mmCIF file of the protein (N, C-alpha, C, O) and its ligand, coordinates in Angstrom:
data_MODEL
# 
_entry.id   MODEL 
# 
loop_
_entity.id 
_entity.type 
_entity.pdbx_number_of_molecules 
1 polymer     1 
2 non-polymer 1 
# 
_entity_poly.entity_id                      1 
_entity_poly.type                           'polypeptide(L)' 
_entity_poly.nstd_linkage                   no 
_entity_poly.nstd_monomer                   no 
_entity_poly.pdbx_seq_one_letter_code       
;(UNK)(UNK)(UNK)(UNK)(UNK)(UNK)(UNK)(UNK)(UNK)(UNK)(UNK)(UNK)(UNK)(UNK)(UNK)(UNK)
(UNK)(UNK)(UNK)(UNK)(UNK)(UNK)(UNK)(UNK)(UNK)(UNK)(UNK)(UNK)(UNK)(UNK)(UNK)(UNK)
(UNK)(UNK)(UNK)(UNK)(UNK)(UNK)(UNK)(UNK)(UNK)(UNK)(UNK)(UNK)(UNK)(UNK)(UNK)
;
_entity_poly.pdbx_seq_one_letter_code_can   XXXXXXXXXXXXXXXXXXXXXXXXXXXXXXXXXXXXXXXXXXXXXXX 
_entity_poly.pdbx_strand_id                 A 
# 
loop_
_entity_poly_seq.entity_id 
_entity_poly_seq.num 
_entity_poly_seq.mon_id 
_entity_poly_seq.hetero 
1 1  UNK n 
1 2  UNK n 
1 3  UNK n 
1 4  UNK n 
1 5  UNK n 
1 6  UNK n 
1 7  UNK n 
1 8  UNK n 
1 9  UNK n 
1 10 UNK n 
1 11 UNK n 
1 12 UNK n 
1 13 UNK n 
1 14 UNK n 
1 15 UNK n 
1 16 UNK n 
1 17 UNK n 
1 18 UNK n 
1 19 UNK n 
1 20 UNK n 
1 21 UNK n 
1 22 UNK n 
1 23 UNK n 
1 24 UNK n 
1 25 UNK n 
1 26 UNK n 
1 27 UNK n 
1 28 UNK n 
1 29 UNK n 
1 30 UNK n 
1 31 UNK n 
1 32 UNK n 
1 33 UNK n 
1 34 UNK n 
1 35 UNK n 
1 36 UNK n 
1 37 UNK n 
1 38 UNK n 
1 39 UNK n 
1 40 UNK n 
1 41 UNK n 
1 42 UNK n 
1 43 UNK n 
1 44 UNK n 
1 45 UNK n 
1 46 UNK n 
1 47 UNK n 
# 
loop_
_struct_asym.id 
_struct_asym.entity_id 
A 1 
B 2 
# 
loop_
_chem_comp.id 
_chem_comp.type 
_chem_comp.mon_nstd_flag 
UNK 'L-peptide linking' . 
ZN  non-polymer         . 
# 
_pdbx_entity_nonpoly.entity_id   2 
_pdbx_entity_nonpoly.name        ? 
_pdbx_entity_nonpoly.comp_id     ZN 
# 
_pdbx_nonpoly_scheme.asym_id         B 
_pdbx_nonpoly_scheme.entity_id       2 
_pdbx_nonpoly_scheme.mon_id          ZN 
_pdbx_nonpoly_scheme.ndb_seq_num     1 
_pdbx_nonpoly_scheme.pdb_seq_num     101 
_pdbx_nonpoly_scheme.auth_seq_num    101 
_pdbx_nonpoly_scheme.pdb_mon_id      ZN 
_pdbx_nonpoly_scheme.auth_mon_id     ZN 
_pdbx_nonpoly_scheme.pdb_strand_id   A 
_pdbx_nonpoly_scheme.pdb_ins_code    . 
# 
loop_
_atom_site.group_PDB 
_atom_site.id 
_atom_site.type_symbol 
_atom_site.label_atom_id 
_atom_site.label_alt_id 
_atom_site.label_comp_id 
_atom_site.label_asym_id 
_atom_site.label_entity_id 
_atom_site.label_seq_id 
_atom_site.pdbx_PDB_ins_code 
_atom_site.Cartn_x 
_atom_site.Cartn_y 
_atom_site.Cartn_z 
_atom_site.occupancy 
_atom_site.B_iso_or_equiv 
_atom_site.pdbx_formal_charge 
_atom_site.auth_seq_id 
_atom_site.auth_comp_id 
_atom_site.auth_asym_id 
_atom_site.auth_atom_id 
_atom_site.pdbx_PDB_model_num 
ATOM   1   N  N  . UNK A 1 1  ? 100.988 125.891 113.291 1.00 0.00 ? 1   UNK A N  1 
ATOM   2   C  CA . UNK A 1 1  ? 100.156 124.793 113.818 1.00 0.00 ? 1   UNK A CA 1 
ATOM   3   C  C  . UNK A 1 1  ? 99.256  124.294 112.749 1.00 0.00 ? 1   UNK A C  1 
ATOM   4   O  O  . UNK A 1 1  ? 98.676  125.018 111.941 1.00 0.00 ? 1   UNK A O  1 
ATOM   5   N  N  . UNK A 1 2  ? 99.184  122.983 112.807 1.00 0.00 ? 2   UNK A N  1 
ATOM   6   C  CA . UNK A 1 2  ? 98.220  122.309 111.872 1.00 0.00 ? 2   UNK A CA 1 
ATOM   7   C  C  . UNK A 1 2  ? 96.773  122.463 112.411 1.00 0.00 ? 2   UNK A C  1 
ATOM   8   O  O  . UNK A 1 2  ? 96.510  122.515 113.612 1.00 0.00 ? 2   UNK A O  1 
ATOM   9   N  N  . UNK A 1 3  ? 95.844  122.533 111.392 1.00 0.00 ? 3   UNK A N  1 
ATOM   10  C  CA . UNK A 1 3  ? 94.533  122.333 112.024 1.00 0.00 ? 3   UNK A CA 1 
ATOM   11  C  C  . UNK A 1 3  ? 94.273  121.007 112.367 1.00 0.00 ? 3   UNK A C  1 
ATOM   12  O  O  . UNK A 1 3  ? 94.829  120.043 111.839 1.00 0.00 ? 3   UNK A O  1 
ATOM   13  N  N  . UNK A 1 4  ? 93.372  120.946 113.312 1.00 0.00 ? 4   UNK A N  1 
ATOM   14  C  CA . UNK A 1 4  ? 93.050  119.422 113.937 1.00 0.00 ? 4   UNK A CA 1 
ATOM   15  C  C  . UNK A 1 4  ? 91.759  119.241 113.766 1.00 0.00 ? 4   UNK A C  1 
ATOM   16  O  O  . UNK A 1 4  ? 91.034  120.199 113.497 1.00 0.00 ? 4   UNK A O  1 
ATOM   17  N  N  . UNK A 1 5  ? 91.297  118.032 113.891 1.00 0.00 ? 5   UNK A N  1 
ATOM   18  C  CA . UNK A 1 5  ? 89.802  117.447 113.977 1.00 0.00 ? 5   UNK A CA 1 
ATOM   19  C  C  . UNK A 1 5  ? 89.883  116.526 115.083 1.00 0.00 ? 5   UNK A C  1 
ATOM   20  O  O  . UNK A 1 5  ? 90.834  115.779 115.314 1.00 0.00 ? 5   UNK A O  1 
ATOM   21  N  N  . UNK A 1 6  ? 88.689  116.647 115.831 1.00 0.00 ? 6   UNK A N  1 
ATOM   22  C  CA . UNK A 1 6  ? 88.366  115.760 116.908 1.00 0.00 ? 6   UNK A CA 1 
ATOM   23  C  C  . UNK A 1 6  ? 87.557  114.742 116.643 1.00 0.00 ? 6   UNK A C  1 
ATOM   24  O  O  . UNK A 1 6  ? 86.509  114.975 116.041 1.00 0.00 ? 6   UNK A O  1 
ATOM   25  N  N  . UNK A 1 7  ? 87.856  113.540 117.004 1.00 0.00 ? 7   UNK A N  1 
ATOM   26  C  CA . UNK A 1 7  ? 86.992  112.473 116.731 1.00 0.00 ? 7   UNK A CA 1 
ATOM   27  C  C  . UNK A 1 7  ? 85.697  112.538 117.738 1.00 0.00 ? 7   UNK A C  1 
ATOM   28  O  O  . UNK A 1 7  ? 85.890  112.669 118.947 1.00 0.00 ? 7   UNK A O  1 
ATOM   29  N  N  . UNK A 1 8  ? 84.453  112.448 117.232 1.00 0.00 ? 8   UNK A N  1 
ATOM   30  C  CA . UNK A 1 8  ? 83.511  112.612 118.061 1.00 0.00 ? 8   UNK A CA 1 
ATOM   31  C  C  . UNK A 1 8  ? 83.174  111.338 118.991 1.00 0.00 ? 8   UNK A C  1 
ATOM   32  O  O  . UNK A 1 8  ? 82.289  111.402 119.844 1.00 0.00 ? 8   UNK A O  1 
ATOM   33  N  N  . UNK A 1 9  ? 83.829  110.346 118.801 1.00 0.00 ? 9   UNK A N  1 
ATOM   34  C  CA . UNK A 1 9  ? 83.631  109.181 119.291 1.00 0.00 ? 9   UNK A CA 1 
ATOM   35  C  C  . UNK A 1 9  ? 84.586  108.974 120.502 1.00 0.00 ? 9   UNK A C  1 
ATOM   36  O  O  . UNK A 1 9  ? 84.147  108.717 121.623 1.00 0.00 ? 9   UNK A O  1 
ATOM   37  N  N  . UNK A 1 10 ? 85.849  109.090 120.239 1.00 0.00 ? 10  UNK A N  1 
ATOM   38  C  CA . UNK A 1 10 ? 86.853  108.943 121.342 1.00 0.00 ? 10  UNK A CA 1 
ATOM   39  C  C  . UNK A 1 10 ? 87.529  110.308 121.694 1.00 0.00 ? 10  UNK A C  1 
ATOM   40  O  O  . UNK A 1 10 ? 88.464  110.361 122.494 1.00 0.00 ? 10  UNK A O  1 
ATOM   41  N  N  . UNK A 1 11 ? 87.061  111.323 121.117 1.00 0.00 ? 11  UNK A N  1 
ATOM   42  C  CA . UNK A 1 11 ? 87.562  112.576 121.451 1.00 0.00 ? 11  UNK A CA 1 
ATOM   43  C  C  . UNK A 1 11 ? 89.014  112.971 121.222 1.00 0.00 ? 11  UNK A C  1 
ATOM   44  O  O  . UNK A 1 11 ? 89.434  114.016 121.718 1.00 0.00 ? 11  UNK A O  1 
ATOM   45  N  N  . UNK A 1 12 ? 89.910  112.071 120.389 1.00 0.00 ? 12  UNK A N  1 
ATOM   46  C  CA . UNK A 1 12 ? 91.127  112.321 120.397 1.00 0.00 ? 12  UNK A CA 1 
ATOM   47  C  C  . UNK A 1 12 ? 91.250  113.363 119.388 1.00 0.00 ? 12  UNK A C  1 
ATOM   48  O  O  . UNK A 1 12 ? 90.370  113.437 118.531 1.00 0.00 ? 12  UNK A O  1 
ATOM   49  N  N  . UNK A 1 13 ? 92.344  114.273 119.377 1.00 0.00 ? 13  UNK A N  1 
ATOM   50  C  CA . UNK A 1 13 ? 92.454  115.251 118.325 1.00 0.00 ? 13  UNK A CA 1 
ATOM   51  C  C  . UNK A 1 13 ? 93.622  114.812 117.627 1.00 0.00 ? 13  UNK A C  1 
ATOM   52  O  O  . UNK A 1 13 ? 94.584  114.293 118.193 1.00 0.00 ? 13  UNK A O  1 
ATOM   53  N  N  . UNK A 1 14 ? 93.527  115.052 116.211 1.00 0.00 ? 14  UNK A N  1 
ATOM   54  C  CA . UNK A 1 14 ? 94.552  114.646 115.280 1.00 0.00 ? 14  UNK A CA 1 
ATOM   55  C  C  . UNK A 1 14 ? 94.697  115.694 114.117 1.00 0.00 ? 14  UNK A C  1 
ATOM   56  O  O  . UNK A 1 14 ? 93.700  116.270 113.680 1.00 0.00 ? 14  UNK A O  1 
ATOM   57  N  N  . UNK A 1 15 ? 95.791  115.899 113.689 1.00 0.00 ? 15  UNK A N  1 
ATOM   58  C  CA . UNK A 1 15 ? 95.961  116.819 112.533 1.00 0.00 ? 15  UNK A CA 1 
ATOM   59  C  C  . UNK A 1 15 ? 95.099  116.230 111.331 1.00 0.00 ? 15  UNK A C  1 
ATOM   60  O  O  . UNK A 1 15 ? 95.008  115.045 111.011 1.00 0.00 ? 15  UNK A O  1 
ATOM   61  N  N  . UNK A 1 16 ? 94.534  117.246 110.787 1.00 0.00 ? 16  UNK A N  1 
ATOM   62  C  CA . UNK A 1 16 ? 93.659  116.612 109.785 1.00 0.00 ? 16  UNK A CA 1 
ATOM   63  C  C  . UNK A 1 16 ? 94.329  116.113 108.495 1.00 0.00 ? 16  UNK A C  1 
ATOM   64  O  O  . UNK A 1 16 ? 93.696  115.363 107.752 1.00 0.00 ? 16  UNK A O  1 
ATOM   65  N  N  . UNK A 1 17 ? 95.610  116.503 108.189 1.00 0.00 ? 17  UNK A N  1 
ATOM   66  C  CA . UNK A 1 17 ? 96.269  116.043 107.167 1.00 0.00 ? 17  UNK A CA 1 
ATOM   67  C  C  . UNK A 1 17 ? 96.728  114.590 107.304 1.00 0.00 ? 17  UNK A C  1 
ATOM   68  O  O  . UNK A 1 17 ? 97.175  114.012 106.313 1.00 0.00 ? 17  UNK A O  1 
ATOM   69  N  N  . UNK A 1 18 ? 96.634  113.940 108.549 1.00 0.00 ? 18  UNK A N  1 
ATOM   70  C  CA . UNK A 1 18 ? 97.049  112.776 108.885 1.00 0.00 ? 18  UNK A CA 1 
ATOM   71  C  C  . UNK A 1 18 ? 95.884  111.815 108.801 1.00 0.00 ? 18  UNK A C  1 
ATOM   72  O  O  . UNK A 1 18 ? 96.020  110.600 108.652 1.00 0.00 ? 18  UNK A O  1 
ATOM   73  N  N  . UNK A 1 19 ? 94.778  112.420 108.904 1.00 0.00 ? 19  UNK A N  1 
ATOM   74  C  CA . UNK A 1 19 ? 93.531  111.562 109.168 1.00 0.00 ? 19  UNK A CA 1 
ATOM   75  C  C  . UNK A 1 19 ? 92.400  111.639 108.061 1.00 0.00 ? 19  UNK A C  1 
ATOM   76  O  O  . UNK A 1 19 ? 91.490  110.809 108.072 1.00 0.00 ? 19  UNK A O  1 
ATOM   77  N  N  . UNK A 1 20 ? 92.457  112.571 107.172 1.00 0.00 ? 20  UNK A N  1 
ATOM   78  C  CA . UNK A 1 20 ? 91.601  112.695 106.269 1.00 0.00 ? 20  UNK A CA 1 
ATOM   79  C  C  . UNK A 1 20 ? 92.128  112.108 104.817 1.00 0.00 ? 20  UNK A C  1 
ATOM   80  O  O  . UNK A 1 20 ? 93.261  112.253 104.357 1.00 0.00 ? 20  UNK A O  1 
ATOM   81  N  N  . UNK A 1 21 ? 91.150  111.491 104.285 1.00 0.00 ? 21  UNK A N  1 
ATOM   82  C  CA . UNK A 1 21 ? 91.382  110.647 102.988 1.00 0.00 ? 21  UNK A CA 1 
ATOM   83  C  C  . UNK A 1 21 ? 90.461  111.324 102.006 1.00 0.00 ? 21  UNK A C  1 
ATOM   84  O  O  . UNK A 1 21 ? 89.268  111.493 102.257 1.00 0.00 ? 21  UNK A O  1 
ATOM   85  N  N  . UNK A 1 22 ? 91.055  111.724 100.843 1.00 0.00 ? 22  UNK A N  1 
ATOM   86  C  CA . UNK A 1 22 ? 90.367  112.325 99.716  1.00 0.00 ? 22  UNK A CA 1 
ATOM   87  C  C  . UNK A 1 22 ? 89.741  111.234 98.749  1.00 0.00 ? 22  UNK A C  1 
ATOM   88  O  O  . UNK A 1 22 ? 90.548  110.516 98.159  1.00 0.00 ? 22  UNK A O  1 
ATOM   89  N  N  . UNK A 1 23 ? 88.515  111.053 98.545  1.00 0.00 ? 23  UNK A N  1 
ATOM   90  C  CA . UNK A 1 23 ? 88.076  110.055 97.756  1.00 0.00 ? 23  UNK A CA 1 
ATOM   91  C  C  . UNK A 1 23 ? 88.071  110.517 96.342  1.00 0.00 ? 23  UNK A C  1 
ATOM   92  O  O  . UNK A 1 23 ? 88.211  111.729 96.179  1.00 0.00 ? 23  UNK A O  1 
ATOM   93  N  N  . UNK A 1 24 ? 87.928  109.735 95.252  1.00 0.00 ? 24  UNK A N  1 
ATOM   94  C  CA . UNK A 1 24 ? 87.915  110.108 93.913  1.00 0.00 ? 24  UNK A CA 1 
ATOM   95  C  C  . UNK A 1 24 ? 86.877  111.052 93.614  1.00 0.00 ? 24  UNK A C  1 
ATOM   96  O  O  . UNK A 1 24 ? 87.031  111.921 92.756  1.00 0.00 ? 24  UNK A O  1 
ATOM   97  N  N  . UNK A 1 25 ? 85.703  110.904 94.363  1.00 0.00 ? 25  UNK A N  1 
ATOM   98  C  CA . UNK A 1 25 ? 84.668  111.777 93.925  1.00 0.00 ? 25  UNK A CA 1 
ATOM   99  C  C  . UNK A 1 25 ? 84.709  113.127 94.834  1.00 0.00 ? 25  UNK A C  1 
ATOM   100 O  O  . UNK A 1 25 ? 83.686  113.738 95.144  1.00 0.00 ? 25  UNK A O  1 
ATOM   101 N  N  . UNK A 1 26 ? 85.711  113.422 95.130  1.00 0.00 ? 26  UNK A N  1 
ATOM   102 C  CA . UNK A 1 26 ? 86.172  114.637 96.053  1.00 0.00 ? 26  UNK A CA 1 
ATOM   103 C  C  . UNK A 1 26 ? 85.535  114.704 97.306  1.00 0.00 ? 26  UNK A C  1 
ATOM   104 O  O  . UNK A 1 26 ? 85.606  115.768 97.921  1.00 0.00 ? 26  UNK A O  1 
ATOM   105 N  N  . UNK A 1 27 ? 84.848  113.632 97.853  1.00 0.00 ? 27  UNK A N  1 
ATOM   106 C  CA . UNK A 1 27 ? 84.440  113.603 99.234  1.00 0.00 ? 27  UNK A CA 1 
ATOM   107 C  C  . UNK A 1 27 ? 85.707  113.344 100.152 1.00 0.00 ? 27  UNK A C  1 
ATOM   108 O  O  . UNK A 1 27 ? 86.729  112.779 99.761  1.00 0.00 ? 27  UNK A O  1 
ATOM   109 N  N  . UNK A 1 28 ? 85.520  113.777 101.267 1.00 0.00 ? 28  UNK A N  1 
ATOM   110 C  CA . UNK A 1 28 ? 86.459  113.606 102.325 1.00 0.00 ? 28  UNK A CA 1 
ATOM   111 C  C  . UNK A 1 28 ? 86.226  112.899 103.350 1.00 0.00 ? 28  UNK A C  1 
ATOM   112 O  O  . UNK A 1 28 ? 85.161  113.186 103.896 1.00 0.00 ? 28  UNK A O  1 
ATOM   113 N  N  . UNK A 1 29 ? 86.892  111.973 103.888 1.00 0.00 ? 29  UNK A N  1 
ATOM   114 C  CA . UNK A 1 29 ? 86.496  111.002 104.901 1.00 0.00 ? 29  UNK A CA 1 
ATOM   115 C  C  . UNK A 1 29 ? 87.588  110.974 106.145 1.00 0.00 ? 29  UNK A C  1 
ATOM   116 O  O  . UNK A 1 29 ? 88.784  110.748 105.962 1.00 0.00 ? 29  UNK A O  1 
ATOM   117 N  N  . UNK A 1 30 ? 87.087  111.198 107.238 1.00 0.00 ? 30  UNK A N  1 
ATOM   118 C  CA . UNK A 1 30 ? 88.016  111.176 108.343 1.00 0.00 ? 30  UNK A CA 1 
ATOM   119 C  C  . UNK A 1 30 ? 87.968  109.622 108.976 1.00 0.00 ? 30  UNK A C  1 
ATOM   120 O  O  . UNK A 1 30 ? 86.950  108.981 109.236 1.00 0.00 ? 30  UNK A O  1 
ATOM   121 N  N  . UNK A 1 31 ? 89.165  109.259 109.124 1.00 0.00 ? 31  UNK A N  1 
ATOM   122 C  CA . UNK A 1 31 ? 89.202  107.929 109.941 1.00 0.00 ? 31  UNK A CA 1 
ATOM   123 C  C  . UNK A 1 31 ? 90.083  108.198 111.118 1.00 0.00 ? 31  UNK A C  1 
ATOM   124 O  O  . UNK A 1 31 ? 91.208  108.682 110.996 1.00 0.00 ? 31  UNK A O  1 
ATOM   125 N  N  . UNK A 1 32 ? 89.530  107.866 112.282 1.00 0.00 ? 32  UNK A N  1 
ATOM   126 C  CA . UNK A 1 32 ? 90.219  107.999 113.504 1.00 0.00 ? 32  UNK A CA 1 
ATOM   127 C  C  . UNK A 1 32 ? 91.292  106.823 113.636 1.00 0.00 ? 32  UNK A C  1 
ATOM   128 O  O  . UNK A 1 32 ? 91.051  105.623 113.497 1.00 0.00 ? 32  UNK A O  1 
ATOM   129 N  N  . UNK A 1 33 ? 92.531  107.411 113.933 1.00 0.00 ? 33  UNK A N  1 
ATOM   130 C  CA . UNK A 1 33 ? 93.536  106.521 113.931 1.00 0.00 ? 33  UNK A CA 1 
ATOM   131 C  C  . UNK A 1 33 ? 93.516  105.588 115.234 1.00 0.00 ? 33  UNK A C  1 
ATOM   132 O  O  . UNK A 1 33 ? 94.234  104.592 115.319 1.00 0.00 ? 33  UNK A O  1 
ATOM   133 N  N  . UNK A 1 34 ? 92.748  105.943 116.110 1.00 0.00 ? 34  UNK A N  1 
ATOM   134 C  CA . UNK A 1 34 ? 92.468  105.329 117.489 1.00 0.00 ? 34  UNK A CA 1 
ATOM   135 C  C  . UNK A 1 34 ? 91.430  104.331 117.458 1.00 0.00 ? 34  UNK A C  1 
ATOM   136 O  O  . UNK A 1 34 ? 91.632  103.166 117.802 1.00 0.00 ? 34  UNK A O  1 
ATOM   137 N  N  . UNK A 1 35 ? 90.216  104.812 117.011 1.00 0.00 ? 35  UNK A N  1 
ATOM   138 C  CA . UNK A 1 35 ? 89.032  103.799 117.320 1.00 0.00 ? 35  UNK A CA 1 
ATOM   139 C  C  . UNK A 1 35 ? 88.553  103.389 115.872 1.00 0.00 ? 35  UNK A C  1 
ATOM   140 O  O  . UNK A 1 35 ? 87.676  102.536 115.739 1.00 0.00 ? 35  UNK A O  1 
ATOM   141 N  N  . UNK A 1 36 ? 89.150  104.018 114.780 1.00 0.00 ? 36  UNK A N  1 
ATOM   142 C  CA . UNK A 1 36 ? 88.695  103.779 113.333 1.00 0.00 ? 36  UNK A CA 1 
ATOM   143 C  C  . UNK A 1 36 ? 87.326  104.154 112.986 1.00 0.00 ? 36  UNK A C  1 
ATOM   144 O  O  . UNK A 1 36 ? 86.722  103.705 112.012 1.00 0.00 ? 36  UNK A O  1 
ATOM   145 N  N  . UNK A 1 37 ? 86.854  105.014 113.841 1.00 0.00 ? 37  UNK A N  1 
ATOM   146 C  CA . UNK A 1 37 ? 85.499  105.719 113.482 1.00 0.00 ? 37  UNK A CA 1 
ATOM   147 C  C  . UNK A 1 37 ? 85.688  106.319 112.301 1.00 0.00 ? 37  UNK A C  1 
ATOM   148 O  O  . UNK A 1 37 ? 86.732  106.937 112.096 1.00 0.00 ? 37  UNK A O  1 
ATOM   149 N  N  . UNK A 1 38 ? 84.714  106.224 111.364 1.00 0.00 ? 38  UNK A N  1 
ATOM   150 C  CA . UNK A 1 38 ? 84.736  106.987 110.097 1.00 0.00 ? 38  UNK A CA 1 
ATOM   151 C  C  . UNK A 1 38 ? 83.627  108.050 109.967 1.00 0.00 ? 38  UNK A C  1 
ATOM   152 O  O  . UNK A 1 38 ? 82.509  107.834 110.433 1.00 0.00 ? 38  UNK A O  1 
ATOM   153 N  N  . UNK A 1 39 ? 83.959  109.276 109.289 1.00 0.00 ? 39  UNK A N  1 
ATOM   154 C  CA . UNK A 1 39 ? 82.951  110.344 109.419 1.00 0.00 ? 39  UNK A CA 1 
ATOM   155 C  C  . UNK A 1 39 ? 83.204  111.034 108.025 1.00 0.00 ? 39  UNK A C  1 
ATOM   156 O  O  . UNK A 1 39 ? 84.301  111.436 107.637 1.00 0.00 ? 39  UNK A O  1 
ATOM   157 N  N  . UNK A 1 40 ? 82.015  111.109 107.333 1.00 0.00 ? 40  UNK A N  1 
ATOM   158 C  CA . UNK A 1 40 ? 82.094  111.684 106.032 1.00 0.00 ? 40  UNK A CA 1 
ATOM   159 C  C  . UNK A 1 40 ? 81.543  113.181 106.084 1.00 0.00 ? 40  UNK A C  1 
ATOM   160 O  O  . UNK A 1 40 ? 80.947  113.731 107.010 1.00 0.00 ? 40  UNK A O  1 
ATOM   161 N  N  . UNK A 1 41 ? 81.881  113.654 104.921 1.00 0.00 ? 41  UNK A N  1 
ATOM   162 C  CA . UNK A 1 41 ? 81.606  115.217 104.689 1.00 0.00 ? 41  UNK A CA 1 
ATOM   163 C  C  . UNK A 1 41 ? 82.269  116.221 105.825 1.00 0.00 ? 41  UNK A C  1 
ATOM   164 O  O  . UNK A 1 41 ? 81.602  117.065 106.424 1.00 0.00 ? 41  UNK A O  1 
ATOM   165 N  N  . UNK A 1 42 ? 83.434  116.039 105.993 1.00 0.00 ? 42  UNK A N  1 
ATOM   166 C  CA . UNK A 1 42 ? 84.200  116.696 106.884 1.00 0.00 ? 42  UNK A CA 1 
ATOM   167 C  C  . UNK A 1 42 ? 84.325  118.249 106.396 1.00 0.00 ? 42  UNK A C  1 
ATOM   168 O  O  . UNK A 1 42 ? 84.727  118.547 105.271 1.00 0.00 ? 42  UNK A O  1 
ATOM   169 N  N  . UNK A 1 43 ? 83.979  119.081 107.258 1.00 0.00 ? 43  UNK A N  1 
ATOM   170 C  CA . UNK A 1 43 ? 84.183  120.595 107.089 1.00 0.00 ? 43  UNK A CA 1 
ATOM   171 C  C  . UNK A 1 43 ? 85.491  120.997 107.399 1.00 0.00 ? 43  UNK A C  1 
ATOM   172 O  O  . UNK A 1 43 ? 85.845  120.845 108.568 1.00 0.00 ? 43  UNK A O  1 
ATOM   173 N  N  . UNK A 1 44 ? 86.280  121.476 106.598 1.00 0.00 ? 44  UNK A N  1 
ATOM   174 C  CA . UNK A 1 44 ? 87.485  122.188 106.804 1.00 0.00 ? 44  UNK A CA 1 
ATOM   175 C  C  . UNK A 1 44 ? 87.348  123.581 106.450 1.00 0.00 ? 44  UNK A C  1 
ATOM   176 O  O  . UNK A 1 44 ? 86.404  124.099 105.852 1.00 0.00 ? 44  UNK A O  1 
ATOM   177 N  N  . UNK A 1 45 ? 88.522  124.192 106.940 1.00 0.00 ? 45  UNK A N  1 
ATOM   178 C  CA . UNK A 1 45 ? 88.650  125.678 106.690 1.00 0.00 ? 45  UNK A CA 1 
ATOM   179 C  C  . UNK A 1 45 ? 88.973  125.915 105.330 1.00 0.00 ? 45  UNK A C  1 
ATOM   180 O  O  . UNK A 1 45 ? 88.902  127.096 104.989 1.00 0.00 ? 45  UNK A O  1 
ATOM   181 N  N  . UNK A 1 46 ? 89.328  125.052 104.424 1.00 0.00 ? 46  UNK A N  1 
ATOM   182 C  CA . UNK A 1 46 ? 89.735  125.182 103.045 1.00 0.00 ? 46  UNK A CA 1 
ATOM   183 C  C  . UNK A 1 46 ? 88.638  125.102 102.173 1.00 0.00 ? 46  UNK A C  1 
ATOM   184 O  O  . UNK A 1 46 ? 87.813  124.190 102.229 1.00 0.00 ? 46  UNK A O  1 
ATOM   185 N  N  . UNK A 1 47 ? 88.601  126.102 101.305 1.00 0.00 ? 47  UNK A N  1 
ATOM   186 C  CA . UNK A 1 47 ? 87.595  126.419 100.339 1.00 0.00 ? 47  UNK A CA 1 
ATOM   187 C  C  . UNK A 1 47 ? 86.306  126.424 100.878 1.00 0.00 ? 47  UNK A C  1 
ATOM   188 O  O  . UNK A 1 47 ? 85.339  126.681 100.161 1.00 0.00 ? 47  UNK A O  1 
HETATM 189 ZN ZN . ZN  B 2 .  ? 88.238  108.140 117.584 1.00 0.00 2 101 ZN  A ZN 1 
# 
C-alpha cells in the first residue's frame, strides 16, 4: 500500500507519489488533483 496524503481543503486522499512535486531546492509541494490546493513543506515518512 502506498502512503497517502489528505488534502486539508477537500479531504480527498491521494497517493503521495502522484501528487508531490519535488522542487529544485528540494522542497516538496503537494498539489491536490481535485481542488488544486497547494501545500508546501510536506512531511513524509521518508528521511
Ligand atoms: Zn483538495
